[in-house]
C-alpha positions in Angstrom: 26.5 111.5 142.5 25.7 113.4 144.3 23.2 112.7 147.0 22.3 115.6 149.2 19.4 116.2 150.8 17.8 119.9 151.1 16.2 121.0 154.0 14.9 124.8 154.8 12.5 125.9 157.1 9.8 123.7 156.9 10.7 120.1 156.3 13.1 118.0 153.1 12.5 120.9 149.8 9.6 119.3 147.1 7.9 117.5 150.6 4.3 116.3 150.5 4.3 118.0 146.7 2.8 115.4 143.8 5.0 114.7 140.7 3.6 112.5 138.3 6.2 110.3 135.7 6.8 110.1 132.5 8.5 109.2 129.9 10.0 108.9 127.0 8.8 106.4 124.7 9.6 105.7 120.7 9.6 110.2 121.0 6.3 110.1 122.5 5.7 111.2 126.0 3.4 109.6 127.8 2.6 109.2 131.5 0.7 105.5 131.5 0.6 103.5 128.6 -3.1 102.4 128.4 -3.2 103.8 125.0 -0.2 102.0 123.8 0.5 99.2 121.5 1.2 95.1 121.9 4.6 96.6 120.4 4.7 99.7 122.1 4.8 97.7 125.3 6.9 95.1 124.6 9.9 97.8 124.4 9.1 99.2 128.0 10.1 95.7 129.2 12.6 94.8 127.1 14.2 98.9 127.9 16.5 97.6 131.0 15.4 99.8 134.1 17.5 102.3 136.1 17.2 103.3 140.0 18.6 105.7 142.5 20.8 103.7 145.2 20.9 104.9 148.7 24.8 105.3 150.1 23.5 105.2 154.4 
């Protein structure tokens, strides 16, 4: 895995730019789970969570 940090003259690339988390669940792209029924919420909870690790 490549953990390259890209900097320019203004700091980190992408720093200060907001983003929204989008997930694909049962074929739907969603930002929040507000409109999901109990079955789809259970699917989200049952999934394996992947994360990033820092190699400092």
